[in-house]
All heavy atoms as a GROMACS GRO file, in nm:
protein
  597
    1MET      N    1   0.717   2.216  -0.427
    1MET     CA    2   0.695   2.079  -0.468
    1MET      C    3   0.546   2.060  -0.497
    1MET      O    4   0.461   2.106  -0.423
    1MET     CB    5   0.741   1.984  -0.358
    1MET     CG    6   0.732   1.839  -0.397
    1MET     SD    7   0.844   1.737  -0.303
    1MET     CE    8   0.735   1.659  -0.189
    2ALA      N    9   0.514   1.992  -0.605
    2ALA     CA   10   0.376   1.969  -0.645
    2ALA      C   11   0.307   1.875  -0.547
    2ALA      O   12   0.368   1.782  -0.495
    2ALA     CB   13   0.371   1.911  -0.785
    3GLU      N   14   0.180   1.901  -0.526
    3GLU     CA   15   0.101   1.816  -0.437
    3GLU      C   16   0.073   1.682  -0.504
    3GLU      O   17   0.043   1.676  -0.623
    3GLU     CB   18  -0.031   1.885  -0.403
    3GLU     CG   19  -0.113   1.808  -0.302
    3GLU     CD   20  -0.238   1.883  -0.262
    3GLU    OE1   21  -0.242   2.005  -0.272
    3GLU    OE2   22  -0.333   1.815  -0.221
    4ILE      N   23   0.084   1.576  -0.428
    4ILE     CA   24   0.057   1.442  -0.480
    4ILE      C   25  -0.090   1.412  -0.452
    4ILE      O   26  -0.138   1.421  -0.340
    4ILE     CB   27   0.147   1.337  -0.412
    4ILE    CG1   28   0.293   1.365  -0.444
    4ILE    CG2   29   0.108   1.198  -0.457
    4ILE    CD1   30   0.391   1.279  -0.369
    5LYS      N   31  -0.162   1.374  -0.557
    5LYS     CA   32  -0.303   1.339  -0.545
    5LYS      C   33  -0.314   1.188  -0.537
    5LYS      O   34  -0.250   1.117  -0.615
    5LYS     CB   35  -0.379   1.394  -0.666
    5LYS     CG   36  -0.526   1.372  -0.659
    5LYS     CD   37  -0.593   1.436  -0.780
    5LYS     CE   38  -0.742   1.405  -0.780
    5LYS     NZ   39  -0.808   1.457  -0.899
    6TYR      N   40  -0.394   1.140  -0.444
    6TYR     CA   41  -0.412   0.996  -0.431
    6TYR      C   42  -0.555   0.966  -0.389
    6TYR      O   43  -0.623   1.048  -0.327
    6TYR     CB   44  -0.315   0.935  -0.329
    6TYR     CG   45  -0.336   0.985  -0.188
    6TYR    CD1   46  -0.420   0.918  -0.101
    6TYR    CD2   47  -0.273   1.099  -0.142
    6TYR    CE1   48  -0.441   0.963   0.029
    6TYR    CE2   49  -0.292   1.145  -0.014
    6TYR     CZ   50  -0.377   1.076   0.071
    6TYR     OH   51  -0.398   1.122   0.199
    7GLU      N   52  -0.600   0.847  -0.426
    7GLU     CA   53  -0.730   0.798  -0.383
    7GLU      C   54  -0.716   0.650  -0.353
    7GLU      O   55  -0.676   0.571  -0.440
    7GLU     CB   56  -0.835   0.820  -0.491
    7GLU     CG   57  -0.972   0.772  -0.450
    7GLU     CD   58  -1.077   0.789  -0.559
    7GLU    OE1   59  -1.047   0.844  -0.666
    7GLU    OE2   60  -1.191   0.744  -0.535
    8ILE      N   61  -0.748   0.613  -0.230
    8ILE     CA   62  -0.746   0.471  -0.192
    8ILE      C   63  -0.874   0.410  -0.247
    8ILE      O   64  -0.984   0.442  -0.203
    8ILE     CB   65  -0.735   0.453  -0.040
    8ILE    CG1   66  -0.603   0.513   0.010
    8ILE    CG2   67  -0.746   0.304  -0.003
    8ILE    CD1   68  -0.588   0.514   0.161
    9LYS      N   69  -0.858   0.322  -0.346
    9LYS     CA   70  -0.973   0.258  -0.411
    9LYS      C   71  -1.023   0.139  -0.331
    9LYS      O   72  -1.142   0.111  -0.331
    9LYS     CB   73  -0.936   0.212  -0.552
    9LYS     CG   74  -0.896   0.324  -0.646
    9LYS     CD   75  -1.015   0.408  -0.683
    9LYS     CE   76  -0.980   0.504  -0.796
    9LYS     NZ   77  -1.096   0.578  -0.843
   10GLU      N   78  -0.929   0.067  -0.267
   10GLU     CA   79  -0.967  -0.052  -0.189
   10GLU      C   80  -0.863  -0.076  -0.081
   10GLU      O   81  -0.744  -0.076  -0.108
   10GLU     CB   82  -0.975  -0.173  -0.281
   10GLU     CG   83  -1.014  -0.301  -0.210
   10GLU     CD   84  -1.016  -0.422  -0.302
   10GLU    OE1   85  -1.004  -0.406  -0.426
   10GLU    OE2   86  -1.029  -0.534  -0.250
   11ASN      N   87  -0.911  -0.096   0.041
   11ASN     CA   88  -0.823  -0.136   0.151
   11ASN      C   89  -0.823  -0.288   0.152
   11ASN      O   90  -0.925  -0.350   0.177
   11ASN     CB   91  -0.871  -0.080   0.285
   11ASN     CG   92  -0.783  -0.125   0.398
   11ASN    OD1   93  -0.805  -0.230   0.456
   11ASN    ND2   94  -0.683  -0.048   0.428
   12ILE      N   95  -0.708  -0.346   0.122
   12ILE     CA   96  -0.697  -0.491   0.114
   12ILE      C   97  -0.670  -0.553   0.250
   12ILE      O   98  -0.725  -0.656   0.284
   12ILE     CB   99  -0.590  -0.531   0.010
   12ILE    CG1  100  -0.635  -0.479  -0.127
   12ILE    CG2  101  -0.568  -0.681   0.008
   12ILE    CD1  102  -0.531  -0.483  -0.233
   13GLY      N  103  -0.587  -0.486   0.331
   13GLY     CA  104  -0.561  -0.538   0.465
   13GLY      C  105  -0.457  -0.460   0.541
   13GLY      O  106  -0.374  -0.391   0.483
   14VAL      N  107  -0.465  -0.473   0.673
   14VAL     CA  108  -0.369  -0.411   0.764
   14VAL      C  109  -0.270  -0.518   0.807
   14VAL      O  110  -0.309  -0.625   0.854
   14VAL     CB  111  -0.440  -0.348   0.886
   14VAL    CG1  112  -0.339  -0.295   0.986
   14VAL    CG2  113  -0.536  -0.238   0.842
   15ILE      N  114  -0.141  -0.489   0.792
   15ILE     CA  115  -0.036  -0.584   0.829
   15ILE      C  116   0.005  -0.567   0.974
   15ILE      O  117   0.025  -0.664   1.046
   15ILE     CB  118   0.085  -0.569   0.734
   15ILE    CG1  119   0.040  -0.607   0.592
   15ILE    CG2  120   0.204  -0.651   0.780
   15ILE    CD1  121   0.140  -0.577   0.485
   16SER      N  122   0.017  -0.441   1.018
   16SER     CA  123   0.053  -0.413   1.157
   16SER      C  124   0.011  -0.271   1.192
   16SER      O  125  -0.021  -0.191   1.104
   16SER     CB  126   0.204  -0.431   1.180
   16SER     OG  127   0.276  -0.337   1.103
   17GLU      N  128   0.012  -0.242   1.322
   17GLU     CA  129  -0.024  -0.109   1.368
   17GLU      C  130   0.074  -0.067   1.478
   17GLU      O  131   0.107  -0.147   1.565
   17GLU     CB  132  -0.166  -0.107   1.422
   17GLU     CG  133  -0.221   0.033   1.442
   17GLU     CD  134  -0.370   0.033   1.469
   17GLU    OE1  135  -0.443  -0.044   1.408
   17GLU    OE2  136  -0.411   0.114   1.554
   18SER      N  137   0.120   0.059   1.472
   18SER     CA  138   0.215   0.110   1.572
   18SER      C  139   0.140   0.161   1.695
   18SER      O  140   0.019   0.181   1.691
   18SER     CB  141   0.300   0.222   1.512
   18SER     OG  142   0.223   0.340   1.500
   19ALA      N  143   0.215   0.187   1.800
   19ALA     CA  144   0.157   0.241   1.923
   19ALA      C  145   0.096   0.379   1.901
   19ALA      O  146   0.005   0.420   1.973
   19ALA     CB  147   0.263   0.247   2.033
   20LYS      N  148   0.144   0.451   1.800
   20LYS     CA  149   0.091   0.584   1.770
   20LYS      C  150  -0.030   0.580   1.677
   20LYS      O  151  -0.083   0.684   1.638
   20LYS     CB  152   0.200   0.671   1.708
   20LYS     CG  153   0.312   0.702   1.804
   20LYS     CD  154   0.413   0.795   1.745
   20LYS     CE  155   0.522   0.825   1.847
   20LYS     NZ  156   0.616   0.924   1.799
   21GLY      N  157  -0.074   0.460   1.639
   21GLY     CA  158  -0.193   0.446   1.557
   21GLY      C  159  -0.170   0.436   1.408
   21GLY      O  160  -0.264   0.416   1.332
   22TRP      N  161  -0.046   0.453   1.364
   22TRP     CA  162  -0.016   0.439   1.221
   22TRP      C  163  -0.027   0.291   1.184
   22TRP      O  164   0.016   0.204   1.260
   22TRP     CB  165   0.122   0.491   1.188
   22TRP     CG  166   0.130   0.641   1.184
   22TRP    CD1  167   0.097   0.727   1.284
   22TRP    CD2  168   0.170   0.720   1.073
   22TRP    NE1  169   0.116   0.856   1.243
   22TRP    CE2  170   0.161   0.855   1.113
   22TRP    CE3  171   0.213   0.692   0.946
   22TRP    CZ2  172   0.193   0.960   1.029
   22TRP    CZ3  173   0.247   0.797   0.861
   22TRP    CH2  174   0.236   0.930   0.903
   23ALA      N  175  -0.081   0.262   1.066
   23ALA     CA  176  -0.101   0.124   1.024
   23ALA      C  177  -0.025   0.097   0.894
   23ALA      O  178  -0.029   0.178   0.802
   23ALA     CB  179  -0.249   0.096   1.003
   24LYS      N  180   0.044  -0.016   0.890
   24LYS     CA  181   0.108  -0.063   0.767
   24LYS      C  182   0.000  -0.140   0.690
   24LYS      O  183  -0.051  -0.240   0.739
   24LYS     CB  184   0.227  -0.152   0.798
   24LYS     CG  185   0.314  -0.180   0.677
   24LYS     CD  186   0.438  -0.258   0.717
   24LYS     CE  187   0.527  -0.170   0.804
   24LYS     NZ  188   0.646  -0.240   0.853
   25GLU      N  189  -0.035  -0.088   0.571
   25GLU     CA  190  -0.149  -0.140   0.498
   25GLU      C  191  -0.113  -0.176   0.354
   25GLU      O  192  -0.026  -0.114   0.294
   25GLU     CB  193  -0.260  -0.035   0.489
   25GLU     CG  194  -0.313   0.012   0.621
   25GLU     CD  195  -0.417   0.121   0.607
   25GLU    OE1  196  -0.455   0.157   0.492
   25GLU    OE2  197  -0.462   0.170   0.711
   26LEU      N  198  -0.187  -0.274   0.302
   26LEU     CA  199  -0.184  -0.302   0.159
   26LEU      C  200  -0.315  -0.248   0.102
   26LEU      O  201  -0.424  -0.288   0.146
   26LEU     CB  202  -0.172  -0.452   0.132
   26LEU     CG  203  -0.171  -0.492  -0.016
   26LEU    CD1  204  -0.050  -0.431  -0.088
   26LEU    CD2  205  -0.173  -0.642  -0.032
   27ASN      N  206  -0.303  -0.154   0.010
   27ASN     CA  207  -0.419  -0.090  -0.052
   27ASN      C  208  -0.404  -0.089  -0.202
   27ASN      O  209  -0.294  -0.102  -0.256
   27ASN     CB  210  -0.431   0.057  -0.004
   27ASN     CG  211  -0.459   0.067   0.143
   27ASN    OD1  212  -0.551   0.007   0.194
   27ASN    ND2  213  -0.378   0.145   0.212
   28LEU      N  214  -0.516  -0.068  -0.269
   28LEU     CA  215  -0.516  -0.040  -0.412
   28LEU      C  216  -0.536   0.110  -0.423
   28LEU      O  217  -0.638   0.164  -0.380
   28LEU     CB  218  -0.631  -0.116  -0.479
   28LEU     CG  219  -0.626  -0.132  -0.629
   28LEU    CD1  220  -0.497  -0.198  -0.676
   28LEU    CD2  221  -0.746  -0.212  -0.678
   29VAL      N  222  -0.432   0.180  -0.475
   29VAL     CA  223  -0.430   0.327  -0.473
   29VAL      C  224  -0.411   0.382  -0.614
   29VAL      O  225  -0.327   0.334  -0.690
   29VAL     CB  226  -0.315   0.378  -0.382
   29VAL    CG1  227  -0.312   0.530  -0.380
   29VAL    CG2  228  -0.330   0.324  -0.241
   30SER      N  229  -0.489   0.485  -0.645
   30SER     CA  230  -0.471   0.561  -0.768
   30SER      C  231  -0.387   0.684  -0.734
   30SER      O  232  -0.428   0.766  -0.652
   30SER     CB  233  -0.605   0.603  -0.826
   30SER     OG  234  -0.588   0.691  -0.934
   31TRP      N  235  -0.270   0.697  -0.795
   31TRP     CA  236  -0.182   0.812  -0.773
   31TRP      C  237  -0.196   0.907  -0.890
   31TRP      O  238  -0.180   0.866  -1.006
   31TRP     CB  239  -0.036   0.765  -0.759
   31TRP     CG  240  -0.013   0.679  -0.640
   31TRP    CD1  241  -0.008   0.543  -0.636
   31TRP    CD2  242   0.005   0.722  -0.505
   31TRP    NE1  243   0.014   0.499  -0.508
   31TRP    CE2  244   0.022   0.608  -0.425
   31TRP    CE3  245   0.010   0.847  -0.444
   31TRP    CZ2  246   0.043   0.614  -0.288
   31TRP    CZ3  247   0.031   0.853  -0.306
   31TRP    CH2  248   0.047   0.738  -0.231
   32ASN      N  249  -0.226   1.033  -0.861
   32ASN     CA  250  -0.237   1.137  -0.964
   32ASN      C  251  -0.330   1.097  -1.079
   32ASN      O  252  -0.299   1.115  -1.196
   32ASN     CB  253  -0.098   1.176  -1.017
   32ASN     CG  254  -0.013   1.236  -0.908
   32ASN    OD1  255  -0.059   1.317  -0.829
   32ASN    ND2  256   0.113   1.196  -0.902
   33ASP      N  257  -0.446   1.040  -1.042
   33ASP     CA  258  -0.551   1.002  -1.137
   33ASP      C  259  -0.509   0.895  -1.237
   33ASP      O  260  -0.570   0.881  -1.342
   33ASP     CB  261  -0.604   1.125  -1.212
   33ASP     CG  262  -0.676   1.222  -1.121
   33ASP    OD1  263  -0.747   1.176  -1.029
   33ASP    OD2  264  -0.659   1.344  -1.140
   34LYS      N  265  -0.406   0.818  -1.204
   34LYS     CA  266  -0.362   0.710  -1.293
   34LYS      C  267  -0.427   0.578  -1.249
   34LYS      O  268  -0.495   0.572  -1.148
   34LYS     CB  269  -0.211   0.700  -1.293
   34LYS     CG  270  -0.146   0.823  -1.355
   34LYS     CD  271   0.000   0.808  -1.372
   34LYS     CE  272   0.052   0.932  -1.444
   34LYS     NZ  273   0.186   0.963  -1.413
   35GLU      N  274  -0.403   0.474  -1.327
   35GLU     CA  275  -0.458   0.343  -1.297
   35GLU      C  276  -0.412   0.298  -1.157
   35GLU      O  277  -0.295   0.313  -1.122
   35GLU     CB  278  -0.410   0.242  -1.401
   35GLU     CG  279  -0.471   0.105  -1.384
   35GLU     CD  280  -0.430   0.010  -1.496
   35GLU    OE1  281  -0.390   0.056  -1.604
   35GLU    OE2  282  -0.438  -0.111  -1.472
   36PRO      N  283  -0.505   0.243  -1.077
   36PRO     CA  284  -0.468   0.201  -0.941
   36PRO      C  285  -0.361   0.092  -0.942
   36PRO      O  286  -0.358   0.007  -1.031
   36PRO     CB  287  -0.599   0.147  -0.884
   36PRO     CG  288  -0.706   0.205  -0.968
   36PRO     CD  289  -0.646   0.224  -1.104
   37LYS      N  290  -0.273   0.098  -0.841
   37LYS     CA  291  -0.169  -0.002  -0.823
   37LYS      C  292  -0.173  -0.049  -0.678
   37LYS      O  293  -0.224   0.020  -0.590
   37LYS     CB  294  -0.031   0.056  -0.855
   37LYS     CG  295  -0.014   0.090  -1.001
   37LYS     CD  296   0.126   0.136  -1.030
   37LYS     CE  297   0.140   0.166  -1.179
   37LYS     NZ  298   0.274   0.211  -1.211
   38TYR      N  299  -0.114  -0.165  -0.654
   38TYR     CA  300  -0.104  -0.217  -0.518
   38TYR      C  301   0.003  -0.137  -0.445
   38TYR      O  302   0.110  -0.110  -0.500
   38TYR     CB  303  -0.070  -0.366  -0.520
   38TYR     CG  304  -0.185  -0.446  -0.578
   38TYR    CD1  305  -0.193  -0.472  -0.714
   38TYR    CD2  306  -0.288  -0.490  -0.496
   38TYR    CE1  307  -0.299  -0.542  -0.768
   38TYR    CE2  308  -0.395  -0.561  -0.548
   38TYR     CZ  309  -0.400  -0.586  -0.684
   38TYR     OH  310  -0.507  -0.653  -0.736
   39ASP      N  311  -0.027  -0.100  -0.322
   39ASP     CA  312   0.059  -0.007  -0.249
   39ASP      C  313   0.073  -0.055  -0.105
   39ASP      O  314  -0.027  -0.079  -0.037
   39ASP     CB  315  -0.005   0.133  -0.253
   39ASP     CG  316   0.084   0.238  -0.193
   39ASP    OD1  317   0.176   0.284  -0.263
   39ASP    OD2  318   0.064   0.272  -0.076
   40LEU      N  319   0.197  -0.067  -0.060
   40LEU     CA  320   0.227  -0.109   0.077
   40LEU      C  321   0.303   0.002   0.145
   40LEU      O  322   0.413   0.039   0.104
   40LEU     CB  323   0.312  -0.238   0.074
   40LEU     CG  324   0.353  -0.296   0.208
   40LEU    CD1  325   0.232  -0.337   0.290
   40LEU    CD2  326   0.444  -0.415   0.187
   41ARG      N  327   0.241   0.062   0.250
   41ARG     CA  328   0.306   0.171   0.325
   41ARG      C  329   0.231   0.195   0.455
   41ARG      O  330   0.124   0.141   0.478
   41ARG     CB  331   0.313   0.299   0.243
   41ARG     CG  332   0.183   0.372   0.223
   41ARG     CD  333   0.196   0.497   0.138
   41ARG     NE  334   0.237   0.463   0.004
   41ARG     CZ  335   0.350   0.505  -0.054
   41ARG    NH1  336   0.430   0.588   0.009
   41ARG    NH2  337   0.381   0.468  -0.176
   42GLU      N  338   0.291   0.280   0.541
   42GLU     CA  339   0.226   0.319   0.666
   42GLU      C  340   0.141   0.443   0.643
   42GLU      O  341   0.180   0.534   0.570
   42GLU     CB  342   0.330   0.347   0.774
   42GLU     CG  343   0.397   0.222   0.826
   42GLU     CD  344   0.484   0.250   0.947
   42GLU    OE1  345   0.545   0.357   0.954
   42GLU    OE2  346   0.490   0.162   1.035
   43TRP      N  347   0.024   0.443   0.708
   43TRP     CA  348  -0.070   0.556   0.700
   43TRP      C  349  -0.108   0.599   0.841
   43TRP      O  350  -0.120   0.516   0.930
   43TRP     CB  351  -0.198   0.513   0.628
   43TRP     CG  352  -0.180   0.484   0.483
   43TRP    CD1  353  -0.147   0.364   0.426
   43TRP    CD2  354  -0.196   0.576   0.375
   43TRP    NE1  355  -0.140   0.376   0.290
   43TRP    CE2  356  -0.171   0.505   0.256
   43TRP    CE3  357  -0.229   0.711   0.367
   43TRP    CZ2  358  -0.178   0.565   0.130
   43TRP    CZ3  359  -0.236   0.769   0.241
   43TRP    CH2  360  -0.211   0.697   0.126
   44ASP      N  361  -0.133   0.730   0.857
   44ASP     CA  362  -0.188   0.776   0.984
   44ASP      C  363  -0.336   0.733   0.989
   44ASP      O  364  -0.391   0.690   0.888
   44ASP     CB  365  -0.171   0.928   0.999
   44ASP     CG  366  -0.267   1.010   0.916
   44ASP    OD1  367  -0.318   0.960   0.813
   44ASP    OD2  368  -0.292   1.125   0.952
   45PRO      N  369  -0.398   0.741   1.107
   45PRO     CA  370  -0.535   0.691   1.120
   45PRO      C  371  -0.636   0.757   1.024
   45PRO      O  372  -0.733   0.693   0.982
   45PRO     CB  373  -0.571   0.722   1.266
   45PRO     CG  374  -0.440   0.722   1.337
   45PRO     CD  375  -0.342   0.779   1.237
   46ALA      N  376  -0.615   0.882   0.985
   46ALA     CA  377  -0.708   0.954   0.897
   46ALA      C  378  -0.672   0.938   0.749
   46ALA      O  379  -0.741   0.993   0.662
   46ALA     CB  380  -0.711   1.101   0.934
   47HIS      N  381  -0.565   0.866   0.718
   47HIS     CA  382  -0.515   0.850   0.581
   47HIS      C  383  -0.484   0.984   0.516
   47HIS      O  384  -0.502   1.002   0.397
   47HIS     CB  385  -0.613   0.770   0.495
   47HIS     CG  386  -0.618   0.625   0.532
   47HIS    ND1  387  -0.723   0.572   0.602
   47HIS    CD2  388  -0.531   0.525   0.511
   47HIS    CE1  389  -0.700   0.444   0.623
   47HIS    NE2  390  -0.584   0.413   0.569
   48GLU      N  391  -0.433   1.078   0.596
   48GLU     CA  392  -0.392   1.209   0.544
   48GLU      C  393  -0.241   1.219   0.530
   48GLU      O  394  -0.190   1.294   0.447
   48GLU     CB  395  -0.444   1.320   0.635
   48GLU     CG  396  -0.596   1.331   0.634
   48GLU     CD  397  -0.649   1.430   0.736
   48GLU    OE1  398  -0.570   1.477   0.821
   48GLU    OE2  399  -0.770   1.459   0.730
   49LYS      N  400  -0.168   1.145   0.614
   49LYS     CA  401  -0.022   1.142   0.609
   49LYS      C  402   0.021   0.999   0.585
   49LYS      O  403  -0.045   0.904   0.628
   49LYS     CB  404   0.038   1.193   0.740
   49LYS     CG  405   0.007   1.338   0.769
   49LYS     CD  406   0.067   1.380   0.900
   49LYS     CE  407   0.031   1.525   0.931
   49LYS     NZ  408   0.082   1.565   1.061
   50MET      N  409   0.136   0.985   0.517
   50MET     CA  410   0.184   0.852   0.484
   50MET      C  411   0.335   0.845   0.496
   50MET      O  412   0.404   0.946   0.488
   50MET     CB  413   0.142   0.815   0.342
   50MET     CG  414   0.207   0.901   0.236
   50MET     SD  415   0.134   0.887   0.074
   50MET     CE  416   0.006   1.009   0.085
   51GLY      N  417   0.385   0.725   0.514
   51GLY     CA  418   0.528   0.701   0.513
   51GLY      C  419   0.572   0.656   0.374
   51GLY      O  420   0.491   0.646   0.281
   52LYS      N  421   0.700   0.630   0.361
   52LYS     CA  422   0.752   0.578   0.234
   52LYS      C  423   0.699   0.437   0.214
   52LYS      O  424   0.677   0.364   0.309
   52LYS     CB  425   0.904   0.578   0.235
   52LYS     CG  426   0.964   0.716   0.233
   52LYS     CD  427   1.115   0.710   0.228
   52LYS     CE  428   1.170   0.852   0.225
   52LYS     NZ  429   1.317   0.849   0.218
   53GLY      N  430   0.681   0.402   0.089
   53GLY     CA  431   0.625   0.270   0.062
   53GLY      C  432   0.670   0.214  -0.071
   53GLY      O  433   0.759   0.267  -0.137
   54VAL      N  434   0.604   0.107  -0.109
   54VAL     CA  435   0.632   0.036  -0.233
   54VAL      C  436   0.502   0.024  -0.311
   54VAL      O  437   0.399  -0.013  -0.256
   54VAL     CB  438   0.688  -0.106  -0.205
   54VAL    CG1  439   0.707  -0.183  -0.333
   54VAL    CG2  440   0.816  -0.098  -0.126
   55THR      N  441   0.508   0.058  -0.440
   55THR     CA  442   0.392   0.047  -0.528
   55THR      C  443   0.421  -0.059  -0.633
   55THR      O  444   0.528  -0.059  -0.694
   55THR     CB  445   0.363   0.183  -0.594
   55THR    OG1  446   0.341   0.279  -0.491
   55THR    CG2  447   0.241   0.177  -0.683
   56LEU      N  448   0.325  -0.150  -0.652
   56LEU     CA  449   0.344  -0.263  -0.741
   56LEU      C  450   0.229  -0.276  -0.840
   56LEU      O  451   0.113  -0.254  -0.804
   56LEU     CB  452   0.353  -0.394  -0.661
   56LEU     CG  453   0.463  -0.402  -0.555
   56LEU    CD1  454   0.438  -0.517  -0.460
   56LEU    CD2  455   0.597  -0.414  -0.620
   57THR      N  456   0.260  -0.316  -0.962
   57THR     CA  457   0.157  -0.345  -1.061
   57THR      C  458   0.094  -0.480  -1.028
   57THR      O  459   0.145  -0.556  -0.944
   57THR     CB  460   0.217  -0.352  -1.203
   57THR    OG1  461   0.308  -0.463  -1.207
   57THR    CG2  462   0.287  -0.223  -1.241
   58TYR      N  463  -0.012  -0.513  -1.100
   58TYR     CA  464  -0.077  -0.643  -1.082
   58TYR      C  465   0.022  -0.757  -1.110
   58TYR      O  466   0.028  -0.854  -1.033
   58TYR     CB  467  -0.199  -0.654  -1.175
   58TYR     CG  468  -0.268  -0.787  -1.168
   58TYR    CD1  469  -0.348  -0.819  -1.058
   58TYR    CD2  470  -0.253  -0.880  -1.270
   58TYR    CE1  471  -0.410  -0.943  -1.052
   58TYR    CE2  472  -0.316  -1.003  -1.263
   58TYR     CZ  473  -0.395  -1.034  -1.153
   58TYR     OH  474  -0.457  -1.156  -1.146
   59GLU      N  475   0.100  -0.745  -1.216
   59GLU     CA  476   0.197  -0.849  -1.250
   59GLU      C  477   0.303  -0.864  -1.141
   59GLU      O  478   0.344  -0.976  -1.108
   59GLU     CB  479   0.264  -0.820  -1.385
   59GLU     CG  480   0.172  -0.832  -1.505
   59GLU     CD  481   0.076  -0.713  -1.521
   59GLU    OE1  482   0.103  -0.603  -1.468
   59GLU    OE2  483  -0.028  -0.731  -1.587
   60GLU      N  484   0.347  -0.752  -1.086
   60GLU     CA  485   0.449  -0.756  -0.979
   60GLU      C  486   0.392  -0.817  -0.851
   60GLU      O  487   0.462  -0.894  -0.783
   60GLU     CB  488   0.502  -0.615  -0.952
   60GLU     CG  489   0.586  -0.561  -1.066
   60GLU     CD  490   0.617  -0.414  -1.053
   60GLU    OE1  491   0.539  -0.338  -0.994
   60GLU    OE2  492   0.724  -0.373  -1.104
   61ILE      N  493   0.267  -0.786  -0.818
   61ILE     CA  494   0.209  -0.842  -0.695
   61ILE      C  495   0.186  -0.993  -0.711
   61ILE      O  496   0.202  -1.070  -0.616
   61ILE     CB  497   0.080  -0.768  -0.653
   61ILE    CG1  498   0.051  -0.787  -0.504
   61ILE    CG2  499  -0.041  -0.810  -0.729
   61ILE    CD1  500   0.117  -0.692  -0.414
   62LYS      N  501   0.154  -1.038  -0.834
   62LYS     CA  502   0.141  -1.182  -0.859
   62LYS      C  503   0.274  -1.252  -0.839
   62LYS      O  504   0.281  -1.359  -0.777
   62LYS     CB  505   0.090  -1.207  -1.001
   62LYS     CG  506  -0.059  -1.192  -1.016
   62LYS     CD  507  -0.113  -1.216  -1.156
   62LYS     CE  508  -0.037  -1.308  -1.243
   62LYS     NZ  509  -0.093  -1.323  -1.379
   63LYS      N  510   0.382  -1.193  -0.890
   63LYS     CA  511   0.515  -1.251  -0.874
   63LYS      C  512   0.556  -1.253  -0.728
   63LYS      O  513   0.611  -1.352  -0.678
   63LYS     CB  514   0.617  -1.172  -0.958
   63LYS     CG  515   0.758  -1.225  -0.952
   63LYS     CD  516   0.769  -1.361  -1.016
   63LYS     CE  517   0.913  -1.408  -1.015
   63LYS     NZ  518   0.928  -1.543  -1.063
   64LEU      N  519   0.526  -1.145  -0.656
   64LEU     CA  520   0.557  -1.140  -0.512
   64LEU      C  521   0.480  -1.248  -0.438
   64LEU      O  522   0.534  -1.315  -0.349
   64LEU     CB  523   0.523  -1.002  -0.455
   64LEU     CG  524   0.544  -0.984  -0.305
   64LEU    CD1  525   0.689  -1.010  -0.266
   64LEU    CD2  526   0.500  -0.845  -0.262
   65LYS      N  527   0.355  -1.270  -0.474
   65LYS     CA  528   0.275  -1.376  -0.412
   65LYS      C  529   0.339  -1.512  -0.434
   65LYS      O  530   0.348  -1.594  -0.341
   65LYS     CB  531   0.133  -1.374  -0.469
   65LYS     CG  532   0.041  -1.477  -0.407
   65LYS     CD  533  -0.098  -1.466  -0.467
   65LYS     CE  534  -0.192  -1.562  -0.402
   65LYS     NZ  535  -0.204  -1.688  -0.470
   66ASP      N  536   0.386  -1.538  -0.556
   66ASP     CA  537   0.454  -1.664  -0.585
   66ASP      C  538   0.579  -1.681  -0.499
   66ASP      O  539   0.605  -1.789  -0.446
   66ASP     CB  540   0.493  -1.672  -0.733
   66ASP     CG  541   0.372  -1.684  -0.825
   66ASP    OD1  542   0.263  -1.720  -0.777
   66ASP    OD2  543   0.389  -1.656  -0.945
   67ILE      N  544   0.656  -1.573  -0.486
   67ILE     CA  545   0.778  -1.578  -0.404
   67ILE      C  546   0.744  -1.605  -0.258
   67ILE      O  547   0.807  -1.689  -0.194
   67ILE     CB  548   0.858  -1.446  -0.420
   67ILE    CG1  549   0.914  -1.436  -0.563
   67ILE    CG2  550   0.970  -1.437  -0.316
   67ILE    CD1  551   0.969  -1.298  -0.596
   68LEU      N  552   0.644  -1.534  -0.206
   68LEU     CA  553   0.606  -1.553  -0.065
   68LEU      C  554   0.549  -1.693  -0.041
   68LEU      O  555   0.575  -1.753   0.064
   68LEU     CB  556   0.504  -1.447  -0.024
   68LEU     CG  557   0.557  -1.304  -0.018
   68LEU    CD1  558   0.443  -1.207   0.009
   68LEU    CD2  559   0.666  -1.290   0.087
   69ASN      N  560   0.474  -1.748  -0.136
   69ASN     CA  561   0.420  -1.882  -0.122
   69ASN      C  562   0.531  -1.987  -0.119
   69ASN      O  563   0.512  -2.096  -0.062
   69ASN     CB  564   0.320  -1.914  -0.233
   69ASN     CG  565   0.187  -1.847  -0.212
   69ASN    OD1  566   0.151  -1.812  -0.100
   69ASN    ND2  567   0.114  -1.827  -0.320
   70ALA      N  568   0.645  -1.957  -0.178
   70ALA     CA  569   0.757  -2.052  -0.182
   70ALA      C  570   0.837  -2.055  -0.053
   70ALA      O  571   0.916  -2.144  -0.029
   70ALA     CB  572   0.849  -2.020  -0.299
   71ILE      N  573   0.814  -1.956   0.033
   71ILE     CA  574   0.886  -1.950   0.160
   71ILE      C  575   0.826  -2.050   0.258
   71ILE      O  576   0.706  -2.052   0.280
   71ILE     CB  577   0.881  -1.808   0.222
   71ILE    CG1  578   0.951  -1.708   0.131
   71ILE    CG2  579   0.943  -1.807   0.362
   71ILE    CD1  580   0.935  -1.564   0.177
   72GLU      N  581   0.912  -2.133   0.316
   72GLU     CA  582   0.866  -2.228   0.416
   72GLU      C  583   0.878  -2.165   0.554
   72GLU      O  584   0.985  -2.123   0.595
   72GLU     CB  585   0.948  -2.356   0.409
   72GLU     CG  586   0.924  -2.434   0.282
   72GLU     CD  587   0.990  -2.570   0.285
   72GLU    OE1  588   0.995  -2.632   0.393
   72GLU    OE2  589   1.037  -2.613   0.179
   73LEU      N  590   0.766  -2.156   0.621
   73LEU     CA  591   0.765  -2.098   0.756
   73LEU      C  592   0.748  -2.204   0.862
   73LEU      O  593   0.694  -2.306   0.843
   73LEU     CB  594   0.651  -1.996   0.767
   73LEU     CG  595   0.659  -1.879   0.669
   73LEU    CD1  596   0.537  -1.791   0.683
   73LEU    CD2  597   0.783  -1.796   0.695
   0.00000   0.00000   0.00000
């Protein structure tokens, strides 16, 4: 399997952290030298290992923001 290349361009925020130190984060990530996208997933403390996640374009993150703002808490 080919190695996946990534670079975290910006750490936007940590949503939660597990007892083992893994953090669920929203980051701006460039995958395989492509344009950075918004990325939500769990990372180990050194950002060397990651869990499965969701990658969103700018337009998708704007739409998600609108949806979340419509939720009454």
